[in-house]
Biotite code that builds the C-alpha atoms (Angstrom):
import biotite.structure as struc

atoms = struc.array([
    struc.Atom([-53.472, -45.410, 1.996], chain_id="A", res_id=1, res_name="UNK", atom_name="CA", element="C"),
    struc.Atom([-50.291, -46.000, 0.832], chain_id="A", res_id=2, res_name="UNK", atom_name="CA", element="C"),
    struc.Atom([-48.985, -49.482, 1.479], chain_id="A", res_id=3, res_name="UNK", atom_name="CA", element="C"),
    struc.Atom([-45.906, -48.380, 2.341], chain_id="A", res_id=4, res_name="UNK", atom_name="CA", element="C"),
    struc.Atom([-47.598, -46.856, 5.472], chain_id="A", res_id=5, res_name="UNK", atom_name="CA", element="C"),
    struc.Atom([-48.078, -50.274, 6.636], chain_id="A", res_id=6, res_name="UNK", atom_name="CA", element="C"),
    struc.Atom([-44.536, -51.127, 6.268], chain_id="A", res_id=7, res_name="UNK", atom_name="CA", element="C"),
    struc.Atom([-43.130, -48.591, 7.721], chain_id="A", res_id=8, res_name="UNK", atom_name="CA", element="C"),
    struc.Atom([-41.003, -49.207, 11.168], chain_id="A", res_id=9, res_name="UNK", atom_name="CA", element="C"),
    struc.Atom([-42.687, -46.353, 13.171], chain_id="A", res_id=10, res_name="UNK", atom_name="CA", element="C"),
    struc.Atom([-45.876, -47.761, 12.168], chain_id="A", res_id=11, res_name="UNK", atom_name="CA", element="C"),
    struc.Atom([-45.420, -50.897, 13.104], chain_id="A", res_id=12, res_name="UNK", atom_name="CA", element="C"),
    struc.Atom([-43.393, -49.660, 16.486], chain_id="A", res_id=13, res_name="UNK", atom_name="CA", element="C"),
    struc.Atom([-46.345, -47.945, 17.576], chain_id="A", res_id=14, res_name="UNK", atom_name="CA", element="C"),
    struc.Atom([-49.133, -50.434, 16.484], chain_id="A", res_id=15, res_name="UNK", atom_name="CA", element="C"),
    struc.Atom([-48.066, -52.729, 19.499], chain_id="A", res_id=16, res_name="UNK", atom_name="CA", element="C"),
    struc.Atom([-49.884, -50.462, 21.814], chain_id="A", res_id=17, res_name="UNK", atom_name="CA", element="C"),
    struc.Atom([-52.703, -50.977, 20.023], chain_id="A", res_id=18, res_name="UNK", atom_name="CA", element="C"),
    struc.Atom([-55.295, -53.955, 18.996], chain_id="A", res_id=19, res_name="UNK", atom_name="CA", element="C"),
    struc.Atom([-54.961, -53.699, 15.246], chain_id="A", res_id=20, res_name="UNK", atom_name="CA", element="C"),
    struc.Atom([-58.539, -55.217, 13.209], chain_id="A", res_id=21, res_name="UNK", atom_name="CA", element="C"),
    struc.Atom([-58.343, -55.124, 9.634], chain_id="A", res_id=22, res_name="UNK", atom_name="CA", element="C"),
    struc.Atom([-61.941, -55.279, 8.016], chain_id="A", res_id=23, res_name="UNK", atom_name="CA", element="C"),
    struc.Atom([-61.877, -56.390, 4.373], chain_id="A", res_id=24, res_name="UNK", atom_name="CA", element="C"),
    struc.Atom([-64.567, -58.916, 3.231], chain_id="A", res_id=25, res_name="UNK", atom_name="CA", element="C"),
    struc.Atom([-63.190, -59.570, -0.358], chain_id="A", res_id=26, res_name="UNK", atom_name="CA", element="C"),
    struc.Atom([-60.743, -62.859, -1.082], chain_id="A", res_id=27, res_name="UNK", atom_name="CA", element="C"),
    struc.Atom([-60.116, -62.325, -4.747], chain_id="A", res_id=28, res_name="UNK", atom_name="CA", element="C"),
    struc.Atom([-56.848, -61.865, -4.270], chain_id="A", res_id=29, res_name="UNK", atom_name="CA", element="C"),
    struc.Atom([-55.651, -64.632, -3.362], chain_id="A", res_id=30, res_name="UNK", atom_name="CA", element="C"),
    struc.Atom([-53.505, -66.451, -0.842], chain_id="A", res_id=31, res_name="UNK", atom_name="CA", element="C"),
    struc.Atom([-49.958, -68.010, -0.400], chain_id="A", res_id=32, res_name="UNK", atom_name="CA", element="C"),
    struc.Atom([-48.225, -70.607, 1.011], chain_id="A", res_id=33, res_name="UNK", atom_name="CA", element="C"),
    struc.Atom([-45.406, -69.555, 3.503], chain_id="A", res_id=34, res_name="UNK", atom_name="CA", element="C"),
    struc.Atom([-43.558, -71.459, 6.237], chain_id="A", res_id=35, res_name="UNK", atom_name="CA", element="C"),
    struc.Atom([-43.790, -69.972, 9.368], chain_id="A", res_id=36, res_name="UNK", atom_name="CA", element="C"),
    struc.Atom([-42.133, -71.486, 11.824], chain_id="A", res_id=37, res_name="UNK", atom_name="CA", element="C"),
    struc.Atom([-42.287, -75.242, 10.525], chain_id="A", res_id=38, res_name="UNK", atom_name="CA", element="C"),
    struc.Atom([-46.017, -75.055, 9.855], chain_id="A", res_id=39, res_name="UNK", atom_name="CA", element="C"),
    struc.Atom([-46.806, -74.191, 5.823], chain_id="A", res_id=40, res_name="UNK", atom_name="CA", element="C"),
    struc.Atom([-49.830, -71.691, 6.298], chain_id="A", res_id=41, res_name="UNK", atom_name="CA", element="C"),
    struc.Atom([-52.060, -69.915, 4.141], chain_id="A", res_id=42, res_name="UNK", atom_name="CA", element="C"),
    struc.Atom([-51.586, -65.823, 4.176], chain_id="A", res_id=43, res_name="UNK", atom_name="CA", element="C"),
    struc.Atom([-54.039, -63.599, 2.705], chain_id="A", res_id=44, res_name="UNK", atom_name="CA", element="C"),
    struc.Atom([-51.905, -61.537, -0.476], chain_id="A", res_id=45, res_name="UNK", atom_name="CA", element="C"),
    struc.Atom([-53.239, -58.287, 0.734], chain_id="A", res_id=46, res_name="UNK", atom_name="CA", element="C"),
    struc.Atom([-52.140, -58.621, 3.966], chain_id="A", res_id=47, res_name="UNK", atom_name="CA", element="C"),
    struc.Atom([-48.870, -60.508, 4.121], chain_id="A", res_id=48, res_name="UNK", atom_name="CA", element="C"),
    struc.Atom([-48.892, -61.345, 7.615], chain_id="A", res_id=49, res_name="UNK", atom_name="CA", element="C"),
    struc.Atom([-52.275, -63.157, 8.481], chain_id="A", res_id=50, res_name="UNK", atom_name="CA", element="C"),
    struc.Atom([-54.952, -65.512, 6.542], chain_id="A", res_id=51, res_name="UNK", atom_name="CA", element="C"),
    struc.Atom([-57.926, -64.088, 5.027], chain_id="A", res_id=52, res_name="UNK", atom_name="CA", element="C"),
    struc.Atom([-60.224, -65.486, 7.174], chain_id="A", res_id=53, res_name="UNK", atom_name="CA", element="C"),
    struc.Atom([-58.752, -62.593, 9.566], chain_id="A", res_id=54, res_name="UNK", atom_name="CA", element="C"),
    struc.Atom([-59.932, -59.824, 7.397], chain_id="A", res_id=55, res_name="UNK", atom_name="CA", element="C"),
    struc.Atom([-62.658, -61.134, 6.576], chain_id="A", res_id=56, res_name="UNK", atom_name="CA", element="C"),
    struc.Atom([-63.868, -61.959, 10.125], chain_id="A", res_id=57, res_name="UNK", atom_name="CA", element="C"),
    struc.Atom([-62.881, -57.815, 11.081], chain_id="A", res_id=58, res_name="UNK", atom_name="CA", element="C"),
    struc.Atom([-65.282, -57.418, 8.593], chain_id="A", res_id=59, res_name="UNK", atom_name="CA", element="C"),
    struc.Atom([-68.220, -58.315, 11.219], chain_id="A", res_id=60, res_name="UNK", atom_name="CA", element="C"),
    struc.Atom([-67.022, -55.296, 13.714], chain_id="A", res_id=61, res_name="UNK", atom_name="CA", element="C"),
    struc.Atom([-68.020, -52.707, 10.704], chain_id="A", res_id=62, res_name="UNK", atom_name="CA", element="C"),
    struc.Atom([-71.730, -52.574, 11.538], chain_id="A", res_id=63, res_name="UNK", atom_name="CA", element="C"),
    struc.Atom([-70.932, -51.253, 14.823], chain_id="A", res_id=64, res_name="UNK", atom_name="CA", element="C"),
    struc.Atom([-69.335, -48.221, 12.868], chain_id="A", res_id=65, res_name="UNK", atom_name="CA", element="C"),
    struc.Atom([-70.817, -47.619, 9.544], chain_id="A", res_id=66, res_name="UNK", atom_name="CA", element="C"),
    struc.Atom([-74.491, -47.829, 8.035], chain_id="A", res_id=67, res_name="UNK", atom_name="CA", element="C"),
    struc.Atom([-74.554, -47.844, 5.049], chain_id="A", res_id=68, res_name="UNK", atom_name="CA", element="C"),
    struc.Atom([-71.836, -46.715, 2.464], chain_id="A", res_id=69, res_name="UNK", atom_name="CA", element="C"),
    struc.Atom([-68.737, -45.469, 3.258], chain_id="A", res_id=70, res_name="UNK", atom_name="CA", element="C"),
    struc.Atom([-65.653, -44.378, 1.730], chain_id="A", res_id=71, res_name="UNK", atom_name="CA", element="C"),
    struc.Atom([-62.256, -47.097, 2.160], chain_id="A", res_id=72, res_name="UNK", atom_name="CA", element="C"),
    struc.Atom([-59.998, -47.099, 3.284], chain_id="A", res_id=73, res_name="UNK", atom_name="CA", element="C"),
    struc.Atom([-61.430, -45.468, 6.816], chain_id="A", res_id=74, res_name="UNK", atom_name="CA", element="C"),
    struc.Atom([-59.322, -45.687, 10.253], chain_id="A", res_id=75, res_name="UNK", atom_name="CA", element="C"),
    struc.Atom([-61.467, -45.908, 13.201], chain_id="A", res_id=76, res_name="UNK", atom_name="CA", element="C"),
    struc.Atom([-60.052, -45.734, 16.837], chain_id="A", res_id=77, res_name="UNK", atom_name="CA", element="C"),
    struc.Atom([-61.700, -47.255, 20.051], chain_id="A", res_id=78, res_name="UNK", atom_name="CA", element="C"),
    struc.Atom([-61.367, -47.725, 23.659], chain_id="A", res_id=79, res_name="UNK", atom_name="CA", element="C"),
    struc.Atom([-61.164, -50.975, 24.759], chain_id="A", res_id=80, res_name="UNK", atom_name="CA", element="C"),
    struc.Atom([-65.036, -50.719, 25.588], chain_id="A", res_id=81, res_name="UNK", atom_name="CA", element="C"),
    struc.Atom([-65.390, -50.368, 21.456], chain_id="A", res_id=82, res_name="UNK", atom_name="CA", element="C"),
    struc.Atom([-66.620, -46.779, 22.087], chain_id="A", res_id=83, res_name="UNK", atom_name="CA", element="C"),
    struc.Atom([-65.542, -45.243, 19.226], chain_id="A", res_id=84, res_name="UNK", atom_name="CA", element="C"),
    struc.Atom([-63.055, -42.054, 19.735], chain_id="A", res_id=85, res_name="UNK", atom_name="CA", element="C"),
    struc.Atom([-62.025, -40.661, 16.302], chain_id="A", res_id=86, res_name="UNK", atom_name="CA", element="C"),
    struc.Atom([-62.007, -42.140, 12.548], chain_id="A", res_id=87, res_name="UNK", atom_name="CA", element="C"),
    struc.Atom([-60.042, -40.699, 9.621], chain_id="A", res_id=88, res_name="UNK", atom_name="CA", element="C"),
    struc.Atom([-61.262, -40.903, 5.961], chain_id="A", res_id=89, res_name="UNK", atom_name="CA", element="C"),
    struc.Atom([-58.719, -41.386, 3.463], chain_id="A", res_id=90, res_name="UNK", atom_name="CA", element="C"),
    struc.Atom([-55.272, -42.715, 3.262], chain_id="A", res_id=91, res_name="UNK", atom_name="CA", element="C"),
    struc.Atom([-52.806, -42.015, 5.859], chain_id="A", res_id=92, res_name="UNK", atom_name="CA", element="C"),
    struc.Atom([-48.982, -41.379, 5.768], chain_id="A", res_id=93, res_name="UNK", atom_name="CA", element="C"),
    struc.Atom([-46.697, -43.568, 8.187], chain_id="A", res_id=94, res_name="UNK", atom_name="CA", element="C"),
    struc.Atom([-45.959, -40.239, 10.099], chain_id="A", res_id=95, res_name="UNK", atom_name="CA", element="C"),
    struc.Atom([-50.151, -38.895, 10.199], chain_id="A", res_id=96, res_name="UNK", atom_name="CA", element="C"),
    struc.Atom([-50.760, -42.775, 11.012], chain_id="A", res_id=97, res_name="UNK", atom_name="CA", element="C"),
    struc.Atom([-48.363, -42.735, 14.093], chain_id="A", res_id=98, res_name="UNK", atom_name="CA", element="C"),
    struc.Atom([-49.877, -39.663, 15.134], chain_id="A", res_id=99, res_name="UNK", atom_name="CA", element="C"),
    struc.Atom([-53.576, -40.467, 15.409], chain_id="A", res_id=100, res_name="UNK", atom_name="CA", element="C"),
    struc.Atom([-52.106, -43.613, 17.189], chain_id="A", res_id=101, res_name="UNK", atom_name="CA", element="C"),
    struc.Atom([-50.677, -41.583, 19.742], chain_id="A", res_id=102, res_name="UNK", atom_name="CA", element="C"),
    struc.Atom([-53.795, -38.997, 20.061], chain_id="A", res_id=103, res_name="UNK", atom_name="CA", element="C"),
    struc.Atom([-56.372, -42.340, 20.251], chain_id="A", res_id=104, res_name="UNK", atom_name="CA", element="C"),
    struc.Atom([-54.233, -43.623, 22.979], chain_id="A", res_id=105, res_name="UNK", atom_name="CA", element="C"),
    struc.Atom([-53.747, -40.447, 25.110], chain_id="A", res_id=106, res_name="UNK", atom_name="CA", element="C"),
    struc.Atom([-57.454, -41.019, 24.957], chain_id="A", res_id=107, res_name="UNK", atom_name="CA", element="C"),
    struc.Atom([-57.558, -44.531, 26.903], chain_id="A", res_id=108, res_name="UNK", atom_name="CA", element="C"),
    struc.Atom([-57.428, -44.208, 30.377], chain_id="A", res_id=109, res_name="UNK", atom_name="CA", element="C"),
    struc.Atom([-54.950, -47.045, 32.001], chain_id="A", res_id=110, res_name="UNK", atom_name="CA", element="C"),
    struc.Atom([-51.502, -48.465, 32.026], chain_id="A", res_id=111, res_name="UNK", atom_name="CA", element="C"),
    struc.Atom([-50.240, -49.081, 28.034], chain_id="A", res_id=112, res_name="UNK", atom_name="CA", element="C"),
    struc.Atom([-48.657, -52.290, 27.607], chain_id="A", res_id=113, res_name="UNK", atom_name="CA", element="C"),
    struc.Atom([-46.919, -52.919, 24.439], chain_id="A", res_id=114, res_name="UNK", atom_name="CA", element="C"),
    struc.Atom([-47.919, -56.210, 22.740], chain_id="A", res_id=115, res_name="UNK", atom_name="CA", element="C"),
    struc.Atom([-44.288, -57.792, 23.077], chain_id="A", res_id=116, res_name="UNK", atom_name="CA", element="C"),
    struc.Atom([-44.575, -57.565, 26.627], chain_id="A", res_id=117, res_name="UNK", atom_name="CA", element="C"),
    struc.Atom([-48.064, -58.669, 27.701], chain_id="A", res_id=118, res_name="UNK", atom_name="CA", element="C"),
    struc.Atom([-47.208, -61.803, 25.162], chain_id="A", res_id=119, res_name="UNK", atom_name="CA", element="C"),
    struc.Atom([-44.131, -62.300, 27.766], chain_id="A", res_id=120, res_name="UNK", atom_name="CA", element="C"),
    struc.Atom([-46.123, -61.737, 30.978], chain_id="A", res_id=121, res_name="UNK", atom_name="CA", element="C"),
    struc.Atom([-49.198, -64.029, 29.850], chain_id="A", res_id=122, res_name="UNK", atom_name="CA", element="C"),
    struc.Atom([-46.165, -66.616, 28.684], chain_id="A", res_id=123, res_name="UNK", atom_name="CA", element="C"),
    struc.Atom([-44.433, -66.323, 32.128], chain_id="A", res_id=124, res_name="UNK", atom_name="CA", element="C"),
    struc.Atom([-47.509, -66.478, 34.369], chain_id="A", res_id=125, res_name="UNK", atom_name="CA", element="C"),
    struc.Atom([-48.867, -69.542, 32.255], chain_id="A", res_id=126, res_name="UNK", atom_name="CA", element="C"),
    struc.Atom([-45.457, -71.049, 32.735], chain_id="A", res_id=127, res_name="UNK", atom_name="CA", element="C"),
    struc.Atom([-45.716, -69.966, 36.577], chain_id="A", res_id=128, res_name="UNK", atom_name="CA", element="C"),
    struc.Atom([-49.287, -71.667, 36.734], chain_id="A", res_id=129, res_name="UNK", atom_name="CA", element="C"),
    struc.Atom([-49.112, -74.649, 35.116], chain_id="A", res_id=130, res_name="UNK", atom_name="CA", element="C"),
    struc.Atom([-45.661, -75.346, 37.322], chain_id="A", res_id=131, res_name="UNK", atom_name="CA", element="C"),
    struc.Atom([-47.536, -74.442, 40.968], chain_id="A", res_id=132, res_name="UNK", atom_name="CA", element="C"),
    struc.Atom([-50.056, -76.890, 40.020], chain_id="A", res_id=133, res_name="UNK", atom_name="CA", element="C"),
    struc.Atom([-47.123, -80.011, 39.328], chain_id="A", res_id=134, res_name="UNK", atom_name="CA", element="C"),
    struc.Atom([-45.787, -79.192, 42.428], chain_id="A", res_id=135, res_name="UNK", atom_name="CA", element="C"),
    struc.Atom([-42.419, -77.289, 40.443], chain_id="A", res_id=136, res_name="UNK", atom_name="CA", element="C"),
    struc.Atom([-41.679, -74.755, 43.282], chain_id="A", res_id=137, res_name="UNK", atom_name="CA", element="C"),
    struc.Atom([-38.360, -74.149, 42.028], chain_id="A", res_id=138, res_name="UNK", atom_name="CA", element="C"),
    struc.Atom([-39.638, -73.639, 38.194], chain_id="A", res_id=139, res_name="UNK", atom_name="CA", element="C"),
    struc.Atom([-42.934, -71.428, 39.439], chain_id="A", res_id=140, res_name="UNK", atom_name="CA", element="C"),
    struc.Atom([-40.451, -69.027, 41.544], chain_id="A", res_id=141, res_name="UNK", atom_name="CA", element="C"),
    struc.Atom([-38.497, -68.529, 38.192], chain_id="A", res_id=142, res_name="UNK", atom_name="CA", element="C"),
    struc.Atom([-41.249, -67.986, 36.117], chain_id="A", res_id=143, res_name="UNK", atom_name="CA", element="C"),
    struc.Atom([-42.500, -64.997, 38.809], chain_id="A", res_id=144, res_name="UNK", atom_name="CA", element="C"),
    struc.Atom([-39.527, -63.696, 39.350], chain_id="A", res_id=145, res_name="UNK", atom_name="CA", element="C"),
    struc.Atom([-38.446, -62.910, 35.549], chain_id="A", res_id=146, res_name="UNK", atom_name="CA", element="C"),
    struc.Atom([-42.557, -61.926, 35.199], chain_id="A", res_id=147, res_name="UNK", atom_name="CA", element="C"),
    struc.Atom([-42.419, -58.991, 38.398], chain_id="A", res_id=148, res_name="UNK", atom_name="CA", element="C"),
    struc.Atom([-39.215, -57.286, 36.307], chain_id="A", res_id=149, res_name="UNK", atom_name="CA", element="C"),
    struc.Atom([-41.319, -56.599, 33.594], chain_id="A", res_id=150, res_name="UNK", atom_name="CA", element="C"),
    struc.Atom([-42.779, -53.422, 32.606], chain_id="A", res_id=151, res_name="UNK", atom_name="CA", element="C"),
    struc.Atom([-46.299, -52.520, 33.644], chain_id="A", res_id=152, res_name="UNK", atom_name="CA", element="C"),
    struc.Atom([-47.515, -52.169, 37.239], chain_id="A", res_id=153, res_name="UNK", atom_name="CA", element="C"),
    struc.Atom([-50.456, -54.234, 36.868], chain_id="A", res_id=154, res_name="UNK", atom_name="CA", element="C"),
    struc.Atom([-48.134, -57.237, 35.775], chain_id="A", res_id=155, res_name="UNK", atom_name="CA", element="C"),
    struc.Atom([-45.408, -57.017, 38.655], chain_id="A", res_id=156, res_name="UNK", atom_name="CA", element="C"),
    struc.Atom([-48.596, -56.190, 41.092], chain_id="A", res_id=157, res_name="UNK", atom_name="CA", element="C"),
    struc.Atom([-49.209, -59.530, 39.970], chain_id="A", res_id=158, res_name="UNK", atom_name="CA", element="C"),
    struc.Atom([-46.164, -61.106, 39.672], chain_id="A", res_id=159, res_name="UNK", atom_name="CA", element="C"),
    struc.Atom([-45.408, -60.204, 43.414], chain_id="A", res_id=160, res_name="UNK", atom_name="CA", element="C"),
    struc.Atom([-49.238, -61.445, 44.591], chain_id="A", res_id=161, res_name="UNK", atom_name="CA", element="C"),
    struc.Atom([-48.432, -64.865, 42.925], chain_id="A", res_id=162, res_name="UNK", atom_name="CA", element="C"),
    struc.Atom([-44.668, -64.789, 45.034], chain_id="A", res_id=163, res_name="UNK", atom_name="CA", element="C"),
    struc.Atom([-46.137, -63.887, 48.240], chain_id="A", res_id=164, res_name="UNK", atom_name="CA", element="C"),
    struc.Atom([-48.479, -66.984, 47.735], chain_id="A", res_id=165, res_name="UNK", atom_name="CA", element="C"),
    struc.Atom([-45.662, -69.140, 47.416], chain_id="A", res_id=166, res_name="UNK", atom_name="CA", element="C"),
    struc.Atom([-43.546, -67.612, 49.824], chain_id="A", res_id=167, res_name="UNK", atom_name="CA", element="C"),
    struc.Atom([-46.552, -68.472, 52.326], chain_id="A", res_id=168, res_name="UNK", atom_name="CA", element="C"),
    struc.Atom([-46.732, -71.945, 51.213], chain_id="A", res_id=169, res_name="UNK", atom_name="CA", element="C"),
    struc.Atom([-42.292, -71.878, 51.952], chain_id="A", res_id=170, res_name="UNK", atom_name="CA", element="C"),
    struc.Atom([-43.356, -70.618, 55.431], chain_id="A", res_id=171, res_name="UNK", atom_name="CA", element="C"),
    struc.Atom([-45.820, -73.754, 55.947], chain_id="A", res_id=172, res_name="UNK", atom_name="CA", element="C"),
    struc.Atom([-42.880, -75.865, 54.737], chain_id="A", res_id=173, res_name="UNK", atom_name="CA", element="C"),
    struc.Atom([-40.416, -74.649, 56.557], chain_id="A", res_id=174, res_name="UNK", atom_name="CA", element="C"),
    struc.Atom([-42.641, -74.943, 59.994], chain_id="A", res_id=175, res_name="UNK", atom_name="CA", element="C"),
    struc.Atom([-43.455, -78.800, 59.011], chain_id="A", res_id=176, res_name="UNK", atom_name="CA", element="C"),
    struc.Atom([-39.427, -78.967, 57.933], chain_id="A", res_id=177, res_name="UNK", atom_name="CA", element="C"),
    struc.Atom([-38.200, -77.210, 61.772], chain_id="A", res_id=178, res_name="UNK", atom_name="CA", element="C"),
    struc.Atom([-41.136, -79.873, 63.453], chain_id="A", res_id=179, res_name="UNK", atom_name="CA", element="C"),
    struc.Atom([-38.974, -82.736, 61.958], chain_id="A", res_id=180, res_name="UNK", atom_name="CA", element="C"),
    struc.Atom([-37.911, -85.163, 65.048], chain_id="A", res_id=181, res_name="UNK", atom_name="CA", element="C"),
    struc.Atom([-35.224, -86.716, 62.790], chain_id="A", res_id=182, res_name="UNK", atom_name="CA", element="C"),
    struc.Atom([-32.150, -84.312, 62.272], chain_id="A", res_id=183, res_name="UNK", atom_name="CA", element="C"),
    struc.Atom([-31.059, -85.915, 58.578], chain_id="A", res_id=184, res_name="UNK", atom_name="CA", element="C"),
    struc.Atom([-35.048, -85.285, 57.559], chain_id="A", res_id=185, res_name="UNK", atom_name="CA", element="C"),
    struc.Atom([-35.065, -81.644, 59.056], chain_id="A", res_id=186, res_name="UNK", atom_name="CA", element="C"),
    struc.Atom([-31.449, -81.317, 57.023], chain_id="A", res_id=187, res_name="UNK", atom_name="CA", element="C"),
    struc.Atom([-33.020, -82.347, 54.000], chain_id="A", res_id=188, res_name="UNK", atom_name="CA", element="C"),
    struc.Atom([-36.435, -80.351, 53.831], chain_id="A", res_id=189, res_name="UNK", atom_name="CA", element="C"),
    struc.Atom([-34.268, -76.921, 55.267], chain_id="A", res_id=190, res_name="UNK", atom_name="CA", element="C"),
    struc.Atom([-32.023, -77.434, 52.265], chain_id="A", res_id=191, res_name="UNK", atom_name="CA", element="C"),
    struc.Atom([-34.850, -78.404, 49.681], chain_id="A", res_id=192, res_name="UNK", atom_name="CA", element="C"),
    struc.Atom([-36.856, -74.968, 50.762], chain_id="A", res_id=193, res_name="UNK", atom_name="CA", element="C"),
    struc.Atom([-33.243, -73.434, 50.714], chain_id="A", res_id=194, res_name="UNK", atom_name="CA", element="C"),
    struc.Atom([-33.205, -74.365, 47.164], chain_id="A", res_id=195, res_name="UNK", atom_name="CA", element="C"),
    struc.Atom([-36.700, -74.620, 45.920], chain_id="A", res_id=196, res_name="UNK", atom_name="CA", element="C"),
    struc.Atom([-37.838, -70.743, 46.943], chain_id="A", res_id=197, res_name="UNK", atom_name="CA", element="C"),
    struc.Atom([-35.197, -68.944, 46.142], chain_id="A", res_id=198, res_name="UNK", atom_name="CA", element="C"),
    struc.Atom([-34.689, -65.753, 45.820], chain_id="A", res_id=199, res_name="UNK", atom_name="CA", element="C"),
    struc.Atom([-37.763, -65.652, 48.290], chain_id="A", res_id=200, res_name="UNK", atom_name="CA", element="C"),
    struc.Atom([-37.349, -64.403, 51.901], chain_id="A", res_id=201, res_name="UNK", atom_name="CA", element="C"),
    struc.Atom([-38.523, -68.013, 53.069], chain_id="A", res_id=202, res_name="UNK", atom_name="CA", element="C"),
    struc.Atom([-35.206, -69.818, 51.280], chain_id="A", res_id=203, res_name="UNK", atom_name="CA", element="C"),
    struc.Atom([-32.991, -67.319, 53.276], chain_id="A", res_id=204, res_name="UNK", atom_name="CA", element="C"),
    struc.Atom([-35.009, -68.341, 56.583], chain_id="A", res_id=205, res_name="UNK", atom_name="CA", element="C"),
    struc.Atom([-34.378, -72.032, 55.428], chain_id="A", res_id=206, res_name="UNK", atom_name="CA", element="C"),
    struc.Atom([-30.742, -71.441, 55.034], chain_id="A", res_id=207, res_name="UNK", atom_name="CA", element="C"),
    struc.Atom([-29.963, -69.772, 58.373], chain_id="A", res_id=208, res_name="UNK", atom_name="CA", element="C"),
    struc.Atom([-32.188, -72.251, 59.900], chain_id="A", res_id=209, res_name="UNK", atom_name="CA", element="C"),
    struc.Atom([-30.164, -75.665, 58.126], chain_id="A", res_id=210, res_name="UNK", atom_name="CA", element="C"),
    struc.Atom([-26.773, -73.869, 59.140], chain_id="A", res_id=211, res_name="UNK", atom_name="CA", element="C"),
    struc.Atom([-27.720, -73.986, 62.713], chain_id="A", res_id=212, res_name="UNK", atom_name="CA", element="C"),
    struc.Atom([-28.694, -77.240, 62.916], chain_id="A", res_id=213, res_name="UNK", atom_name="CA", element="C"),
    struc.Atom([-26.462, -79.589, 64.391], chain_id="A", res_id=214, res_name="UNK", atom_name="CA", element="C"),
])
């Protein structure tokens, strides 16, 4: 496969919808030291964005699809369970590779979420869970609200479920606030709920109750 195929912008974009594994057990091509963020890393001279450990570890999957000798490069497409969908022996141009990727993707059932969206969703979900565990309600609501706006039915469903639980917790706190005998304490609790749970329904309820307290 021509090296330029891997650098093709359309190939890079299409590859974000798949988990890409390169299998190459040789390391004689060596590494180079580069700065990634603020850290020094040794990356492969052959596959410029990964260390050699990545492509050598990929070799452990070869036995699942090949027995004996085989021609390189060979591109294998598999579903999430590892079942082979198709393969192509020999090089592919950028356009051909994109076509093969899309054909394989079309044969996989279920929702497809691009890698950048999945990475953002994972980060927001983690942020929301950590904030919830720490009792930082406002941060949790903000994280899950952002998560609910991302593309993907499953992502939205998970975010909405998390927001529903937070709203239910807000309802419990609202009931406790309304039971407060002290007007000052009641106002304080209602004001906090209105602020921390915004824009959930319980926030509006707390604001309405606050406005009615004399």
